[in-house]
N, C-alpha and C positions, 0 to 999 in steps of 0.2 A: 487739187489746187483750188483756192478760193477765188470765185469770180466776183470781185468787188466792182461796184459802179458808184459814181458820185452823183448824188441827187441834191436838189435844192428844195427845201420845204419851208413853209411858213407856219409858225405856231404863235398865236396871238398876232402881234404886229411885227414879229422878228423873223428874219430869214436865216436859215441855217443850212450849211453844206454838210451832208452826211455821206459816209462811205458805208454801203450796205451790200450784202450778198444780192446778186441779181434775182435769185429765187425769193428773197424776202421783201423786195421792193413793194409789191402790191400790199402786203400785210402792213408794212411801215406806213404807206400812204393812207390806207384805210384807218389805221390807228390815229394818225395825225388829223384826219378828217373828223373822226369821232371826238377827239380832244377839242378841236376848233369849234365844232358844233356845240359842245358843252360850254366853251368859253363864251360863245355868242348867247347861249341861253342865260348864263349868269350875268352877262353884260346887259341883257334886256331886263332881267328881273331885279338887279341890284344896281341902280343908277348911282353915279358919284364915286365909284371905286376906280382905281387905275388898272391898266392891263395886267400888271404883275399880280394883282389880287385875283382877277378872273382866271388867269392861267393857273395860279396856285390852287384855287378852288376846284377847277376842272381836273387837274392832276391828282388832287386828293380824292375826288370822286372816282377817277379811273383806277387808282390804286386800291381803293376800297372794293370796287367791283371785282378786281382781279383776286383779292383775298377771299371774297365771298365764293367765287368760282372754285378756288383752291380748297376751301373748307367743304364745299359740297362734294368735291371729288373724294376727299378724305372720308367723309361720312358715307359715301356710296361704297368705297372700298371696305370700310368697317362693316357695313350692312352685308355686303357680299360674303365677307369672311364668316360672319355669324350664320348666314343662311347655309353656307357650305358646311359649317360645323354641325348644324342641325340636320342637314341632309345625311351627313356621315353617321350621325347617331341613329337616325331612323333606319338607315341601311343596315347598321349593326343589329338593331333590334329585330328587324324583319328577317335577317339571316340566321338568327339564333334558333 
């Protein structure tokens, strides 16, 4: 059974009610803090924009960071596969 709770969060200047798994609440809140910190950074560095622009830039940054992390995981898996293949070849050569 899913243990959902309702939380209120603020992103930019807007409040949202979310239903999240109880076990995911901390991760959700930390993610929102990260996004809001980035919004504040953009707001400080790029005066004259509206909040929608800052939130959009922060979310674009966040999505890009997620994609980079995913790409690094894929590269690591590929490297591990290549190393395993080399190790198997060496084992075969040593056992001949």
